[in-house]
Each structure stands twice: as C-alpha cells, then as structure tokens.
C-alpha positions in Angstrom: 0.0 0.0 0.0 1.4 3.4 -1.0 1.6 6.4 1.2 -1.2 8.0 -0.8 -3.5 5.1 0.0 -2.6 5.4 3.8 -3.4 9.1 3.7 -6.7 8.5 2.0 -7.7 5.7 4.4 -6.9 7.9 7.4 -8.7 10.9 6.0 -11.9 9.0 5.4 -13.0 8.8 9.1 -12.2 12.5 9.4 -14.4 13.4 6.5 -17.2 11.2 8.0 -16.9 13.0 11.3 -16.9 16.4 9.6 -20.0 15.4 7.6 -21.8 14.3 10.8 -20.7 17.5 12.6 -22.2 19.5 9.7 -25.5 17.5 10.0 -25.7 18.1 13.8 -25.0 21.8 13.4 -27.7 22.1 10.7 -30.2 20.4 13.0 -29.2 22.8 15.8 -29.6 25.9 13.6 -33.0 24.7 12.4 -34.2 24.0 15.9 -33.0 27.5 17.0 -34.8 29.1 14.1 -38.0 27.3 14.9 -37.8 28.3 18.5 -37.0 31.9 17.5 -40.1 32.0 15.2 -42.3 30.6 17.9 -41.1 33.2 20.4 -41.4 36.0 17.8 -45.1 35.3 17.5 -45.5 35.8 21.3 -42.7 38.5 21.7 -45.0 41.0 23.3 -46.2 38.7 26.2 -42.6 37.6 26.7 -41.4 41.2 26.9 -44.2 42.0 29.3 -43.0 39.1 31.5 -39.4 40.4 31.4 -40.6 43.9 32.6 -42.1 42.4 35.8 -39.1 43.4 38.0 -39.2 47.0 36.8 -43.0 47.3 37.1 -43.0 45.9 40.6 -40.4 48.4 41.7 -42.3 51.3 40.1 -45.6 50.1 41.6 -44.0 50.1 45.1 -43.0 53.7 44.5 -46.5 54.7 43.3 -45.4 55.2 39.7 -46.9 53.8 36.4 -44.8 51.2 34.6 -44.0 52.6 31.2 -41.1 52.2 28.7 -40.6 54.2 25.5 -39.2 53.6 22.0 -36.6 56.3 21.2 -36.4 55.2 17.5 -39.0 53.9 15.0 -37.2 50.6 14.6 -36.6 49.9 18.3 -39.8 47.9 18.8 -38.8 45.5 16.0 -35.3 45.0 17.5 -36.8 44.5 20.9 -39.0 41.7 19.5 -35.9 40.2 17.7 -33.8 40.1 20.9 -36.7 38.6 22.9 -37.0 36.0 20.2 -33.3 35.2 20.2 -33.3 34.7 23.9 -36.5 32.6 23.9 -35.5 30.6 20.9 -32.2 29.6 22.4 -33.9 28.5 25.6 -36.5 26.5 23.7 -33.9 24.9 21.5 -31.3 24.2 24.1 -32.5 20.7 25.1 -32.4 19.6 21.4 -29.1 21.3 20.9 -27.7 19.5 23.9 -29.0 16.2 22.6 -27.3 16.8 19.2 -24.0 17.6 21.0 -24.3 14.4 23.1 -25.1 12.2 20.1 -22.0 13.6 18.3 -19.7 13.0 21.2 -21.1 9.9 22.8 -20.0 7.3 20.2 -16.3 8.3 20.9 -16.6 7.7 24.6 -16.3 4.5 26.6 -19.2 3.4 28.8 -17.5 4.6 32.0 -16.8 8.0 30.3 -20.5 8.2 29.2 -21.6 7.5 32.7 -19.3 10.2 34.0 -20.0 12.8 31.4 -23.8 12.5 31.1 -24.7 13.9 34.6 -22.7 17.1 33.8 -24.7 17.5 30.5 -27.9 17.3 32.5 -26.7 19.6 35.3 -25.5 22.4 33.0 -28.9 23.6 31.8 -30.4 23.2 35.3 -27.6 25.4 36.8 -28.1 27.9 34.0 -31.8 28.2 34.7 -31.2 28.4 38.4 -28.7 31.3 37.9 -31.1 33.0 35.4 -34.0 32.7 37.8 -31.9 34.0 40.7 -30.9 37.0 38.6 -34.5 37.7 37.4 -36.3 37.3 40.7 -33.7 38.5 43.2 -30.9 40.5 41.7 -32.8 42.5 39.0 -35.5 43.9 41.4 -32.8 45.0 43.9 -30.7 46.6 41.1 -33.7 48.6 39.6 -34.8 49.6 43.1 -31.3 51.1 43.6 -31.2 52.8 40.2 -34.7 54.3 40.6 -33.8 55.7 44.0 -32.0 58.6 42.2 -35.3 60.0 40.9 -36.3 63.4 42.4 -39.8 64.7 43.0 -41.0 68.0 44.4 -44.3 68.7 46.1 -45.8 69.8 42.8 -43.7 67.6 40.6 -40.8 70.1 40.2 -37.2 69.0 40.4 -35.5 69.3 43.8 -31.9 70.3 44.3 -30.6 70.7 47.8 -34.2 70.9 49.1 -35.0 73.9 46.9 -37.4 73.8 44.0 -35.5 75.1 40.9 -37.8 74.5 38.0 -41.3 73.0 37.3 -39.8 69.7 36.2 -39.6 66.3 37.7 -36.5 64.0 37.3 -38.3 60.7 36.7 -37.6 57.5 34.9 -38.6 57.2 31.2 -36.6 54.3 30.1 -35.9 52.9 26.7 -37.4 49.5 26.1 -34.3 48.3 24.3 -31.9 49.6 27.0 -34.0 47.9 29.7 -34.0 44.6 27.8 -30.3 44.8 27.2 -29.6 45.3 30.9 -32.0 42.6 32.0 -30.6 40.0 29.5 -27.1 41.0 30.7 -28.1 40.1 34.3 -29.7 36.8 33.2 -26.9 35.6 31.1 -24.1 36.7 33.5 -25.6 34.9 36.5 -26.6 31.9 34.3 -23.0 31.5 33.2 -21.6 32.1 36.7 -23.7 29.2 38.0 -21.9 26.9 35.6 -18.8 27.2 37.8 -19.4 24.1 40.0 -20.3 22.0 36.9 -17.1 23.1 35.1 -14.7 22.7 38.0 -16.2 19.4 39.0 -15.9 18.1 35.4 -12.3 19.3 35.4 -11.7 17.5 38.7 -13.2 14.3 37.3 -10.8 14.6 34.4 -7.9 15.1 36.8 -7.2 18.7 35.5 -7.7 20.3 38.9 -7.6 19.2 42.5 -9.4 20.4 45.7 -6.0 21.2 47.2 -5.0 23.2 44.2 -8.3 25.2 44.1 -7.9 25.9 47.8 -4.4 27.0 47.3 -5.3 29.7 44.8 -8.3 30.9 46.8 -6.9 34.4 47.3 -6.4 34.8 43.5 -9.9 33.5 42.9 -11.3 36.2 45.2 -9.6 38.9 43.1 -10.7 37.3 39.8 -14.3 37.1 41.1 -14.2 40.8 42.2 -13.0 41.7 38.7 -15.7 39.6 37.1 -18.4 41.2 39.3 -17.2 44.7 38.2 -17.2 43.8 34.5 -20.5 41.9 34.1 -22.7 44.0 36.4 -23.7 47.7 36.3 -21.7 50.1 38.5 -23.7 49.7 41.6 -22.3 48.2 44.8 -25.4 46.1 45.7 -25.4 44.0 42.5 -21.6 43.6 42.5 -21.6 42.4 46.2 -24.4 39.9 45.4 -22.6 38.5 42.4 -19.4 38.2 44.4 -21.0 36.4 47.3 -22.8 34.0 45.0 -19.8 33.2 42.8 -17.5 32.8 45.7 -20.0 30.5 47.4 -20.1 28.5 44.2 -16.3 28.3 44.2 -16.3 26.9 47.7 -19.0 24.4 46.7 -16.8 23.4 43.7 -13.9 22.7 46.0 -16.1 20.4 48.1 -17.5 18.6 45.0 -14.0 18.1 43.6 -12.8 16.7 46.9 -15.7 14.2 46.8 -14.8 13.2 43.2 -11.2 12.7 44.3 -12.3 10.6 47.2 -14.5 8.4 45.0 -11.7 8.0 42.5 -9.2 7.0 45.2 -11.7 4.4 46.6 -12.1 3.0 43.2 -8.4 2.8 42.7 -8.0 1.0 46.0 -10.7 -1.4 45.1 -8.9 -2.2 41.8 -5.6 -2.7 43.6 -3.7 0.3 42.3 -3.1 1.7 45.8 -0.7 0.1 48.3 -1.7 1.3 51.8 1.7 0.2 53.3 3.7 2.2 50.7 1.5 5.2 51.3 2.0 5.0 55.0 5.7 4.7 54.6 5.7 7.8 52.4 3.7 9.8 55.0 6.3 8.8 57.7 9.2 9.9 55.5 7.5 13.2 54.8 6.9 13.8 58.5 10.5 13.0 59.4 11.7 15.3 56.6 9.5 18.0 58.0 11.1 17.6 61.4 
C-alpha cells in the first residue's frame, strides 16, 4: 500500500466526522430558528413578562410602569432580541441532545456515565442562575437605580431641598436599554452558575484538585471581584451579590472536587492500584523530613 493510500484511508474517518458534525450543526440551527419563530409570535407577552421586576419596583413607588421607543425601529429589534433569547432557551435541550449524540460514540461506557450527569446539570444550573438574577438581583438593582429620581411637592425638580424648576426628574426608560440590561443580568448569572459544573468536570478529568483550588483561593477572590465589576452595572449592591454568589459556588466546587477525588481513590483502592503500606511509609518519610 502506498503512502497516498494510507493518507486516503486515514482521512476517510475525518471526512465522515466532519459530515456528521455538519449535519448536527444544521439540526441545531434549524431548531434554534424554529424556537425563534415561535417566540417571535409571542414576543409582546414575553417582553411584558421580562418587565415584571421593573414594574414591581415602580408600583411600590407609586409610579406607572412605562417604557418608550426612542427610535422607530426599536420595537422591532426588541422583538428580535426577545425571540433570540427565547429561541435559544427552547432549542437548548435539542441542541444539547445533538451535541451528546455527536460526542457519545467516541466515549467508553464509563466515560459516558461520568459525562452525562454534567450534561444534565449544566442547563439546570443555568436556569437556576437566570431565575436568581431575574427574581432576586434584578429587582434590587432597579430599586437602587430608581432611587435617584427626584420629586417635588408639585412635581418640580428638587436640588438641595429647593425647587428650581417646574420639572420632575423621573424614569422614562428605553425598552431596548431595559431589555439589554435585563438580559445581561440573566446571562451573567446563568454562566456564573456553571462554575461548579465546570470545575467538578475538570476535577473528574484530573485537571484540577481540591487542594489546588484551595491554594489559589486568594487569587480566585480577586478574579471574582474583577468579574463582578465587569459583568454588572456600576452599583455596589449587584456587585456584592454576584461576588457572594460566585465565591459561594467556588467553595461548593472545592467540596465537589474533593468528593470526586475521594471516590476515584476508593475505586483505585478497590482495583488494587493503591498500596496502603507504601502510602503509610511515604507519610512517615514526609513527617521525618518536616522535622
């Protein structure tokens, strides 16, 4: 067999994998488009649902809930953005199934059993983070922002306790700007809630250890602070909430990685790869060297 034949034989499986990948991607795109079209038909109710945090805060302040379009095309783009978000959420289970069907044939049975729980946990954690952002963080953030409105006795603006003009400084928000900020909250917290899944999966693969994660804890605190400053608006309340949540998830990740390591060690002992006597001798030598 010539070198050319060997190259052709080796390239055939690659071409088959690329063809299968193309098919899976086409299915994912079609599912996303179908979900987007469905959500576009109900874009107005979906947008009204997304305005609930803002409307609740305004209602508590005795104000009417109203958003405005500052350009003729803004309503259309708002519907498109709502459709994109809703279409992705609707299509995500099918997209995840296509990803799994592409990867699964190349995995051993044990690898499938190890990887599948993380595939199931990832969308659950994203929805959990998105729900936390929508129902807890977003109302607190808008309550903070709207606290800078100023009202006089007759509706005039107030500066240093003195009426200066027959004008109120009130919220008249753009629908598109509100939607952008709300989606930013939802996506940011949804992705941050993926941290335990990612780190536990890396621990399962042996890429990180609980001891290593604990050793870089101070650097993780700085990184989380920077993340909170980048993905949230410039208000202290939201940044503190995101920091507390993500740092808590980091500590949970360390605990989960430690459990994974413990189970892996127990399995290795059961398979005879660990020698308890040799391990005890190594610990004694380390203690003597420490003295």
